[in-house]
PDB file of N, CA, C and O in Angstrom, chain B, residues numbered from 101:
ATOM      1  N   MET B 101       0.899  -1.092  -0.171  1.00  0.00           N
ATOM      2  CA  MET B 101      -0.007  -0.086  -0.076  1.00  0.00           C
ATOM      3  C   MET B 101       0.812   1.245   0.049  1.00  0.00           C
ATOM      4  O   MET B 101       0.560   2.248  -0.620  1.00  0.00           O
ATOM      5  N   TRP B 102       1.843   1.151   0.996  1.00  0.00           N
ATOM      6  CA  TRP B 102       2.772   2.465   0.899  1.00  0.00           C
ATOM      7  C   TRP B 102       3.754   2.592  -0.259  1.00  0.00           C
ATOM      8  O   TRP B 102       4.327   3.637  -0.567  1.00  0.00           O
ATOM      9  N   SER B 103       3.879   1.481  -0.834  1.00  0.00           N
ATOM     10  CA  SER B 103       4.808   1.549  -2.206  1.00  0.00           C
ATOM     11  C   SER B 103       4.178   2.073  -3.113  1.00  0.00           C
ATOM     12  O   SER B 103       4.822   2.768  -3.899  1.00  0.00           O
ATOM     13  N   PHE B 104       2.582   1.905  -3.327  1.00  0.00           N
ATOM     14  CA  PHE B 104       1.752   2.370  -4.175  1.00  0.00           C
ATOM     15  C   PHE B 104       1.627   4.265  -4.160  1.00  0.00           C
ATOM     16  O   PHE B 104       1.631   5.089  -5.075  1.00  0.00           O
ATOM     17  N   LEU B 105       1.537   4.379  -2.842  1.00  0.00           N
ATOM     18  CA  LEU B 105       1.477   5.873  -2.602  1.00  0.00           C
ATOM     19  C   LEU B 105       2.894   6.721  -2.810  1.00  0.00           C
ATOM     20  O   LEU B 105       2.950   7.862  -3.270  1.00  0.00           O
ATOM     21  N   GLY B 106       3.895   6.014  -2.423  1.00  0.00           N
ATOM     22  CA  GLY B 106       5.162   6.365  -2.874  1.00  0.00           C
ATOM     23  C   GLY B 106       5.347   6.829  -4.235  1.00  0.00           C
ATOM     24  O   GLY B 106       5.641   7.987  -4.532  1.00  0.00           O
ATOM     25  N   ARG B 107       5.154   5.836  -5.084  1.00  0.00           N
ATOM     26  CA  ARG B 107       5.282   6.122  -6.393  1.00  0.00           C
ATOM     27  C   ARG B 107       4.436   7.026  -7.000  1.00  0.00           C
ATOM     28  O   ARG B 107       4.844   7.749  -7.909  1.00  0.00           O
ATOM     29  N   TRP B 108       3.022   7.073  -6.497  1.00  0.00           N
ATOM     30  CA  TRP B 108       2.011   8.151  -7.083  1.00  0.00           C
ATOM     31  C   TRP B 108       2.563   9.447  -6.537  1.00  0.00           C
ATOM     32  O   TRP B 108       2.308  10.486  -7.145  1.00  0.00           O
ATOM     33  N   SER B 109       3.271   9.472  -5.483  1.00  0.00           N
ATOM     34  CA  SER B 109       3.636  10.976  -4.959  1.00  0.00           C
ATOM     35  C   SER B 109       4.907  11.243  -5.750  1.00  0.00           C
ATOM     36  O   SER B 109       5.112  12.409  -6.088  1.00  0.00           O
ATOM     37  N   ALA B 110       5.721  10.372  -6.061  1.00  0.00           N
ATOM     38  CA  ALA B 110       6.878  10.657  -6.817  1.00  0.00           C
ATOM     39  C   ALA B 110       6.520  10.996  -8.290  1.00  0.00           C
ATOM     40  O   ALA B 110       7.160  11.890  -8.844  1.00  0.00           O
ATOM     41  N   ARG B 111       5.533  10.337  -8.963  1.00  0.00           N
ATOM     42  CA  ARG B 111       4.965  10.818 -10.305  1.00  0.00           C
ATOM     43  C   ARG B 111       4.435  12.203 -10.252  1.00  0.00           C
ATOM     44  O   ARG B 111       4.758  13.028 -11.107  1.00  0.00           O
ATOM     45  N   LEU B 112       3.540  12.514  -9.166  1.00  0.00           N
ATOM     46  CA  LEU B 112       3.086  13.844  -9.259  1.00  0.00           C
ATOM     47  C   LEU B 112       3.843  14.629  -8.947  1.00  0.00           C
ATOM     48  O   LEU B 112       3.588  15.713  -9.472  1.00  0.00           O
ATOM     49  N   LEU B 113       4.989  14.642  -8.110  1.00  0.00           N
ATOM     50  CA  LEU B 113       6.001  15.716  -7.920  1.00  0.00           C
ATOM     51  C   LEU B 113       6.833  15.941  -9.049  1.00  0.00           C
ATOM     52  O   LEU B 113       7.229  17.076  -9.312  1.00  0.00           O
ATOM     53  N   LEU B 114       7.232  14.605  -9.977  1.00  0.00           N
ATOM     54  CA  LEU B 114       7.885  14.927 -11.431  1.00  0.00           C
ATOM     55  C   LEU B 114       6.965  15.621 -12.320  1.00  0.00           C
ATOM     56  O   LEU B 114       7.390  16.478 -13.095  1.00  0.00           O
ATOM     57  N   ALA B 115       5.841  15.336 -12.267  1.00  0.00           N
ATOM     58  CA  ALA B 115       5.008  16.035 -13.216  1.00  0.00           C
ATOM     59  C   ALA B 115       4.858  17.505 -12.910  1.00  0.00           C
ATOM     60  O   ALA B 115       4.803  18.285 -13.860  1.00  0.00           O
ATOM     61  N   MET B 116       4.782  17.988 -11.586  1.00  0.00           N
ATOM     62  CA  MET B 116       4.769  19.224 -11.073  1.00  0.00           C
ATOM     63  C   MET B 116       6.153  20.015 -11.626  1.00  0.00           C
ATOM     64  O   MET B 116       6.108  21.089 -12.226  1.00  0.00           O
ATOM     65  N   ALA B 117       7.313  19.326 -11.331  1.00  0.00           N
ATOM     66  CA  ALA B 117       8.515  19.686 -11.638  1.00  0.00           C
ATOM     67  C   ALA B 117       8.498  19.966 -13.169  1.00  0.00           C
ATOM     68  O   ALA B 117       8.967  21.043 -13.537  1.00  0.00           O
ATOM     69  N   ALA B 118       8.057  19.197 -13.998  1.00  0.00           N
ATOM     70  CA  ALA B 118       8.100  19.289 -15.333  1.00  0.00           C
ATOM     71  C   ALA B 118       7.140  20.343 -15.847  1.00  0.00           C
ATOM     72  O   ALA B 118       7.532  21.090 -16.743  1.00  0.00           O
ATOM     73  N   ALA B 119       6.176  20.441 -15.460  1.00  0.00           N
ATOM     74  CA  ALA B 119       5.165  21.759 -15.711  1.00  0.00           C
ATOM     75  C   ALA B 119       5.836  22.891 -15.380  1.00  0.00           C
ATOM     76  O   ALA B 119       5.755  23.855 -16.141  1.00  0.00           O
ATOM     77  N   SER B 120       6.538  22.964 -14.307  1.00  0.00           N
ATOM     78  CA  SER B 120       7.143  24.416 -14.011  1.00  0.00           C
ATOM     79  C   SER B 120       8.387  24.552 -15.012  1.00  0.00           C
ATOM     80  O   SER B 120       8.559  25.640 -15.562  1.00  0.00           O
ATOM     81  N   VAL B 121       9.093  23.690 -15.219  1.00  0.00           N
ATOM     82  CA  VAL B 121      10.246  23.795 -16.361  1.00  0.00           C
ATOM     83  C   VAL B 121       9.451  24.255 -17.578  1.00  0.00           C
ATOM     84  O   VAL B 121       9.794  25.301 -18.130  1.00  0.00           O
ATOM     85  N   ALA B 122       8.593  23.676 -17.960  1.00  0.00           N
ATOM     86  CA  ALA B 122       7.871  23.904 -19.269  1.00  0.00           C
ATOM     87  C   ALA B 122       7.341  25.453 -19.336  1.00  0.00           C
ATOM     88  O   ALA B 122       7.530  26.154 -20.330  1.00  0.00           O
ATOM     89  N   SER B 123       6.726  25.860 -18.284  1.00  0.00           N
ATOM     90  CA  SER B 123       6.200  26.960 -18.032  1.00  0.00           C
ATOM     91  C   SER B 123       7.412  28.235 -18.018  1.00  0.00           C
ATOM     92  O   SER B 123       7.171  29.338 -18.509  1.00  0.00           O
ATOM     93  N   TYR B 124       8.563  27.936 -17.461  1.00  0.00           N
ATOM     94  CA  TYR B 124       9.434  28.814 -17.270  1.00  0.00           C
ATOM     95  C   TYR B 124      10.246  29.022 -18.670  1.00  0.00           C
ATOM     96  O   TYR B 124      10.764  30.085 -19.013  1.00  0.00           O
ATOM     97  N   ALA B 125      10.259  27.787 -19.425  1.00  0.00           N
ATOM     98  CA  ALA B 125      10.960  27.846 -20.772  1.00  0.00           C
ATOM     99  C   ALA B 125      10.117  28.756 -21.700  1.00  0.00           C
ATOM    100  O   ALA B 125      10.644  29.553 -22.476  1.00  0.00           O
ATOM    101  N   ALA B 126       8.671  28.583 -21.568  1.00  0.00           N
ATOM    102  CA  ALA B 126       7.675  29.171 -22.563  1.00  0.00           C
ATOM    103  C   ALA B 126       7.851  30.649 -22.189  1.00  0.00           C
ATOM    104  O   ALA B 126       8.051  31.492 -23.064  1.00  0.00           O
ATOM    105  N   ASP B 127       7.792  30.899 -21.146  1.00  0.00           N
ATOM    106  CA  ASP B 127       7.694  32.420 -20.723  1.00  0.00           C
ATOM    107  C   ASP B 127       9.340  33.078 -21.136  1.00  0.00           C
ATOM    108  O   ASP B 127       9.392  34.215 -21.603  1.00  0.00           O
ATOM    109  N   TRP B 128      10.445  32.392 -20.954  1.00  0.00           N
ATOM    110  CA  TRP B 128      11.578  32.727 -21.405  1.00  0.00           C
ATOM    111  C   TRP B 128      11.554  33.049 -22.900  1.00  0.00           C
ATOM    112  O   TRP B 128      12.125  34.039 -23.358  1.00  0.00           O
ATOM    113  N   ALA B 129      10.857  32.156 -23.654  1.00  0.00           N
ATOM    114  CA  ALA B 129      10.952  32.212 -25.082  1.00  0.00           C
ATOM    115  C   ALA B 129      10.010  33.265 -25.491  1.00  0.00           C
ATOM    116  O   ALA B 129      10.333  34.012 -26.415  1.00  0.00           O
ATOM    117  N   ILE B 130       8.843  33.404 -24.877  1.00  0.00           N
ATOM    118  CA  ILE B 130       8.079  34.753 -25.374  1.00  0.00           C
ATOM    119  C   ILE B 130       8.776  36.062 -25.091  1.00  0.00           C
ATOM    120  O   ILE B 130       8.779  37.018 -25.867  1.00  0.00           O
ATOM    121  N   PHE B 131       9.419  36.016 -23.805  1.00  0.00           N
ATOM    122  CA  PHE B 131      10.382  37.342 -23.596  1.00  0.00           C
ATOM    123  C   PHE B 131      11.187  37.481 -24.517  1.00  0.00           C
ATOM    124  O   PHE B 131      11.133  38.550 -25.125  1.00  0.00           O
ATOM    125  N   ARG B 132      12.036  36.629 -24.868  1.00  0.00           N
ATOM    126  CA  ARG B 132      13.391  36.639 -25.680  1.00  0.00           C
ATOM    127  C   ARG B 132      12.858  36.921 -27.214  1.00  0.00           C
ATOM    128  O   ARG B 132      13.263  37.884 -27.865  1.00  0.00           O
ATOM    129  N   LEU B 133      11.946  36.012 -27.689  1.00  0.00           N
ATOM    130  CA  LEU B 133      11.406  36.091 -29.190  1.00  0.00           C
ATOM    131  C   LEU B 133      10.701  37.245 -29.578  1.00  0.00           C
ATOM    132  O   LEU B 133      10.745  37.556 -30.768  1.00  0.00           O
ATOM    133  N   SER B 134       9.905  38.100 -28.605  1.00  0.00           N
ATOM    134  CA  SER B 134       9.051  39.151 -28.965  1.00  0.00           C
ATOM    135  C   SER B 134       9.901  40.373 -29.447  1.00  0.00           C
ATOM    136  O   SER B 134      11.005  40.670 -28.992  1.00  0.00           O
ATOM    137  N   GLY B 135       9.184  41.082 -30.497  1.00  0.00           N
ATOM    138  CA  GLY B 135      10.031  42.109 -31.167  1.00  0.00           C
ATOM    139  C   GLY B 135      10.505  43.258 -30.151  1.00  0.00           C
ATOM    140  O   GLY B 135      11.591  43.793 -30.374  1.00  0.00           O
ATOM    141  N   SER B 136       9.819  43.620 -29.156  1.00  0.00           N
ATOM    142  CA  SER B 136      10.424  44.589 -28.312  1.00  0.00           C
ATOM    143  C   SER B 136       9.916  44.244 -26.788  1.00  0.00           C
ATOM    144  O   SER B 136       8.839  44.660 -26.361  1.00  0.00           O
ATOM    145  N   PRO B 137      10.870  43.387 -25.973  1.00  0.00           N
ATOM    146  CA  PRO B 137      10.642  42.538 -24.809  1.00  0.00           C
ATOM    147  C   PRO B 137      10.122  43.644 -23.798  1.00  0.00           C
ATOM    148  O   PRO B 137       9.341  43.301 -22.910  1.00  0.00           O
ATOM    149  N   PHE B 138      10.534  44.956 -23.909  1.00  0.00           N
ATOM    150  CA  PHE B 138      10.217  45.945 -22.814  1.00  0.00           C
ATOM    151  C   PHE B 138       9.168  46.846 -23.391  1.00  0.00           C
ATOM    152  O   PHE B 138       9.261  47.238 -24.555  1.00  0.00           O
ATOM    153  N   SER B 139       8.071  47.219 -22.532  1.00  0.00           N
ATOM    154  CA  SER B 139       7.150  48.153 -22.975  1.00  0.00           C
ATOM    155  C   SER B 139       7.019  49.160 -21.734  1.00  0.00           C
ATOM    156  O   SER B 139       7.450  48.828 -20.630  1.00  0.00           O
ATOM    157  N   THR B 140       6.407  50.402 -21.955  1.00  0.00           N
ATOM    158  CA  THR B 140       6.221  51.215 -20.756  1.00  0.00           C
ATOM    159  C   THR B 140       4.600  51.511 -20.423  1.00  0.00           C
ATOM    160  O   THR B 140       3.765  51.449 -21.325  1.00  0.00           O
ATOM    161  N   VAL B 141       4.299  51.786 -19.264  1.00  0.00           N
ATOM    162  CA  VAL B 141       3.191  51.955 -18.805  1.00  0.00           C
ATOM    163  C   VAL B 141       2.963  53.222 -17.950  1.00  0.00           C
ATOM    164  O   VAL B 141       3.644  53.381 -16.938  1.00  0.00           O
ATOM    165  N   THR B 142       1.940  54.220 -18.351  1.00  0.00           N
ATOM    166  CA  THR B 142       1.841  55.207 -17.481  1.00  0.00           C
ATOM    167  C   THR B 142       1.177  54.943 -16.230  1.00  0.00           C
ATOM    168  O   THR B 142       0.060  54.431 -16.300  1.00  0.00           O
ATOM    169  N   VAL B 143       1.724  55.233 -14.959  1.00  0.00           N
ATOM    170  CA  VAL B 143       1.234  54.998 -13.731  1.00  0.00           C
ATOM    171  C   VAL B 143       0.981  56.394 -13.125  1.00  0.00           C
ATOM    172  O   VAL B 143       1.833  57.279 -13.054  1.00  0.00           O
ATOM    173  N   ASN B 144      -0.311  56.483 -12.692  1.00  0.00           N
ATOM    174  CA  ASN B 144      -0.867  57.655 -12.046  1.00  0.00           C
ATOM    175  C   ASN B 144      -0.538  57.580 -10.444  1.00  0.00           C
ATOM    176  O   ASN B 144      -0.958  56.574  -9.871  1.00  0.00           O
ATOM    177  N   ARG B 145       0.008  58.322  -9.847  1.00  0.00           N
ATOM    178  CA  ARG B 145       0.322  58.213  -8.322  1.00  0.00           C
ATOM    179  C   ARG B 145      -0.640  59.184  -7.515  1.00  0.00           C
ATOM    180  O   ARG B 145      -0.911  60.325  -7.889  1.00  0.00           O
ATOM    181  N   TYR B 146      -1.103  58.609  -6.404  1.00  0.00           N
ATOM    182  CA  TYR B 146      -2.072  59.301  -5.734  1.00  0.00           C
ATOM    183  C   TYR B 146      -1.442  59.144  -4.179  1.00  0.00           C
ATOM    184  O   TYR B 146      -0.796  58.141  -3.878  1.00  0.00           O
ATOM    185  N   LEU B 147      -1.673  60.145  -3.299  1.00  0.00           N
ATOM    186  CA  LEU B 147      -1.438  60.186  -1.842  1.00  0.00           C
ATOM    187  C   LEU B 147      -2.725  60.251  -1.067  1.00  0.00           C
ATOM    188  O   LEU B 147      -3.452  61.242  -1.128  1.00  0.00           O
ATOM    189  N   SER B 148      -2.991  59.255  -0.380  1.00  0.00           N
ATOM    190  CA  SER B 148      -4.092  59.120   0.363  1.00  0.00           C
ATOM    191  C   SER B 148      -3.805  59.912   1.924  1.00  0.00           C
ATOM    192  O   SER B 148      -2.900  59.595   2.695  1.00  0.00           O
ATOM    193  N   VAL B 149      -4.708  60.889   2.128  1.00  0.00           N
ATOM    194  CA  VAL B 149      -4.382  61.753   3.479  1.00  0.00           C
ATOM    195  C   VAL B 149      -5.870  61.804   4.257  1.00  0.00           C
ATOM    196  O   VAL B 149      -6.970  62.186   3.859  1.00  0.00           O
ATOM    197  N   PRO B 150      -5.405  61.229   5.594  1.00  0.00           N
ATOM    198  CA  PRO B 150      -6.614  60.986   6.396  1.00  0.00           C
ATOM    199  C   PRO B 150      -7.045  62.302   6.856  1.00  0.00           C
ATOM    200  O   PRO B 150      -6.277  63.210   7.173  1.00  0.00           O
ATOM    201  N   LEU B 151      -8.368  62.353   6.876  1.00  0.00           N
ATOM    202  CA  LEU B 151      -9.048  63.728   7.424  1.00  0.00           C
ATOM    203  C   LEU B 151      -9.755  63.190   8.706  1.00  0.00           C
ATOM    204  O   LEU B 151      -9.563  62.075   9.190  1.00  0.00           O
ATOM    205  N   LYS B 152     -10.786  64.357   9.288  1.00  0.00           N
ATOM    206  CA  LYS B 152     -11.504  64.016  10.461  1.00  0.00           C
ATOM    207  C   LYS B 152     -12.756  63.177   9.963  1.00  0.00           C
ATOM    208  O   LYS B 152     -13.218  63.116   8.823  1.00  0.00           O
ATOM    209  N   GLY B 153     -13.152  62.586  11.052  1.00  0.00           N
ATOM    210  CA  GLY B 153     -14.595  61.939  11.028  1.00  0.00           C
ATOM    211  C   GLY B 153     -14.167  60.592   9.837  1.00  0.00           C
ATOM    212  O   GLY B 153     -14.983  60.297   8.965  1.00  0.00           O
ATOM    213  N   HIS B 154     -13.110  60.019   9.919  1.00  0.00           N
ATOM    214  CA  HIS B 154     -12.813  58.822   9.070  1.00  0.00           C
ATOM    215  C   HIS B 154     -12.997  59.017   7.641  1.00  0.00           C
ATOM    216  O   HIS B 154     -13.523  58.147   6.948  1.00  0.00           O
ATOM    217  N   LYS B 155     -12.544  60.235   7.127  1.00  0.00           N
ATOM    218  CA  LYS B 155     -12.783  60.540   5.711  1.00  0.00           C
ATOM    219  C   LYS B 155     -11.350  60.610   5.215  1.00  0.00           C
ATOM    220  O   LYS B 155     -10.448  60.793   6.033  1.00  0.00           O
ATOM    221  N   GLU B 156     -11.050  60.455   3.733  1.00  0.00           N
ATOM    222  CA  GLU B 156      -9.765  60.509   3.149  1.00  0.00           C
ATOM    223  C   GLU B 156      -9.776  61.508   1.851  1.00  0.00           C
ATOM    224  O   GLU B 156     -10.666  61.562   1.002  1.00  0.00           O
ATOM    225  N   GLU B 157      -8.738  62.179   1.891  1.00  0.00           N
ATOM    226  CA  GLU B 157      -8.632  62.995   0.722  1.00  0.00           C
ATOM    227  C   GLU B 157      -7.363  62.297  -0.237  1.00  0.00           C
ATOM    228  O   GLU B 157      -6.329  61.813   0.225  1.00  0.00           O
ATOM    229  N   PHE B 158      -7.727  62.382  -1.656  1.00  0.00           N
ATOM    230  CA  PHE B 158      -6.671  61.692  -2.421  1.00  0.00           C
ATOM    231  C   PHE B 158      -6.047  62.879  -3.235  1.00  0.00           C
ATOM    232  O   PHE B 158      -6.743  63.385  -4.115  1.00  0.00           O
ATOM    233  N   ASP B 159      -4.833  63.338  -3.012  1.00  0.00           N
ATOM    234  CA  ASP B 159      -3.887  64.062  -3.785  1.00  0.00           C
ATOM    235  C   ASP B 159      -3.166  63.422  -4.877  1.00  0.00           C
ATOM    236  O   ASP B 159      -2.559  62.369  -4.687  1.00  0.00           O
ATOM    237  N   TYR B 160      -3.203  64.054  -6.119  1.00  0.00           N
ATOM    238  CA  TYR B 160      -2.631  63.708  -7.293  1.00  0.00           C
ATOM    239  C   TYR B 160      -1.103  64.007  -7.248  1.00  0.00           C
ATOM    240  O   TYR B 160      -0.731  65.177  -7.151  1.00  0.00           O
ATOM    241  N   LEU B 161      -0.224  63.004  -7.313  1.00  0.00           N
ATOM    242  CA  LEU B 161       1.204  63.394  -7.347  1.00  0.00           C
ATOM    243  C   LEU B 161       1.879  63.300  -8.683  1.00  0.00           C
ATOM    244  O   LEU B 161       3.079  63.560  -8.777  1.00  0.00           O
ATOM    245  N   GLY B 162       1.126  62.921  -9.776  1.00  0.00           N
ATOM    246  CA  GLY B 162       1.693  63.195 -10.854  1.00  0.00           C
ATOM    247  C   GLY B 162       1.680  61.663 -11.579  1.00  0.00           C
ATOM    248  O   GLY B 162       1.243  60.683 -10.976  1.00  0.00           O
ATOM    249  N   ALA B 163       2.217  61.592 -12.954  1.00  0.00           N
ATOM    250  CA  ALA B 163       2.307  60.552 -13.746  1.00  0.00           C
ATOM    251  C   ALA B 163       3.777  60.125 -13.942  1.00  0.00           C
ATOM    252  O   ALA B 163       4.608  61.029 -14.021  1.00  0.00           O
ATOM    253  N   SER B 164       4.196  58.803 -14.030  1.00  0.00           N
ATOM    254  CA  SER B 164       5.508  58.676 -14.555  1.00  0.00           C
ATOM    255  C   SER B 164       5.292  57.302 -15.500  1.00  0.00           C
ATOM    256  O   SER B 164       4.293  56.583 -15.469  1.00  0.00           O
ATOM    257  N   GLN B 165       6.401  57.131 -16.295  1.00  0.00           N
ATOM    258  CA  GLN B 165       6.417  55.934 -17.064  1.00  0.00           C
ATOM    259  C   GLN B 165       7.275  54.753 -16.301  1.00  0.00           C
ATOM    260  O   GLN B 165       8.380  54.961 -15.798  1.00  0.00           O
ATOM    261  N   VAL B 166       6.728  53.721 -16.292  1.00  0.00           N
ATOM    262  CA  VAL B 166       7.333  52.610 -15.633  1.00  0.00           C
ATOM    263  C   VAL B 166       7.744  51.407 -16.771  1.00  0.00           C
ATOM    264  O   VAL B 166       6.897  51.056 -17.592  1.00  0.00           O
ATOM    265  N   ALA B 167       8.752  50.959 -16.761  1.00  0.00           N
ATOM    266  CA  ALA B 167       9.218  49.771 -17.612  1.00  0.00           C
ATOM    267  C   ALA B 167       8.594  48.468 -17.160  1.00  0.00           C
ATOM    268  O   ALA B 167       8.618  48.130 -15.976  1.00  0.00           O
ATOM    269  N   CYS B 168       8.004  47.699 -18.166  1.00  0.00           N
ATOM    270  CA  CYS B 168       7.406  46.442 -17.810  1.00  0.00           C
ATOM    271  C   CYS B 168       7.788  45.261 -18.946  1.00  0.00           C
ATOM    272  O   CYS B 168       7.853  45.585 -20.132  1.00  0.00           O
ATOM    273  N   SER B 169       7.984  44.172 -18.614  1.00  0.00           N
ATOM    274  CA  SER B 169       8.401  43.203 -19.523  1.00  0.00           C
ATOM    275  C   SER B 169       7.063  42.540 -20.138  1.00  0.00           C
ATOM    276  O   SER B 169       6.001  42.511 -19.517  1.00  0.00           O
ATOM    277  N   VAL B 170       7.253  41.977 -21.516  1.00  0.00           N
ATOM    278  CA  VAL B 170       6.199  41.465 -22.163  1.00  0.00           C
ATOM    279  C   VAL B 170       6.564  39.808 -21.857  1.00  0.00           C
ATOM    280  O   VAL B 170       7.498  39.178 -22.354  1.00  0.00           O
ATOM    281  N   SER B 171       5.656  39.361 -20.997  1.00  0.00           N
ATOM    282  CA  SER B 171       5.866  37.752 -20.563  1.00  0.00           C
ATOM    283  C   SER B 171       4.519  37.391 -20.080  1.00  0.00           C
ATOM    284  O   SER B 171       3.560  38.144 -19.911  1.00  0.00           O
ATOM    285  N   LEU B 172       4.615  35.874 -19.848  1.00  0.00           N
ATOM    286  CA  LEU B 172       3.245  35.324 -19.315  1.00  0.00           C
ATOM    287  C   LEU B 172       3.175  35.678 -17.990  1.00  0.00           C
ATOM    288  O   LEU B 172       2.050  35.920 -17.551  1.00  0.00           O
ATOM    289  N   PHE B 173       4.231  35.775 -17.162  1.00  0.00           N
ATOM    290  CA  PHE B 173       4.084  35.739 -15.613  1.00  0.00           C
ATOM    291  C   PHE B 173       4.392  37.302 -15.444  1.00  0.00           C
ATOM    292  O   PHE B 173       5.149  37.899 -16.209  1.00  0.00           O
ATOM    293  N   PRO B 174       3.675  37.954 -14.279  1.00  0.00           N
ATOM    294  CA  PRO B 174       4.100  39.284 -13.904  1.00  0.00           C
ATOM    295  C   PRO B 174       5.491  39.372 -13.392  1.00  0.00           C
ATOM    296  O   PRO B 174       5.986  38.378 -12.860  1.00  0.00           O
ATOM    297  N   GLN B 175       6.179  40.500 -13.508  1.00  0.00           N
ATOM    298  CA  GLN B 175       7.565  40.609 -12.987  1.00  0.00           C
ATOM    299  C   GLN B 175       7.373  41.270 -11.555  1.00  0.00           C
ATOM    300  O   GLN B 175       8.352  41.501 -10.846  1.00  0.00           O
TER     301      GLN B 175
END
């Protein structure tokens, strides 16, 4: 009984490792083979200021360009 569970666990662990390696390879390939691997995104920044009576005020701090990569998983 225990040998059956041991073999099943080993196969499951091996399958999970293979899926992780395959997804990493696909992510790397998409990143390297895309025309421009880096893009920019405009991020608007706000500051939350607490006020009396459990209220909040949001002050605009400005916009900035942030670099991001084109890939399957977020960086």
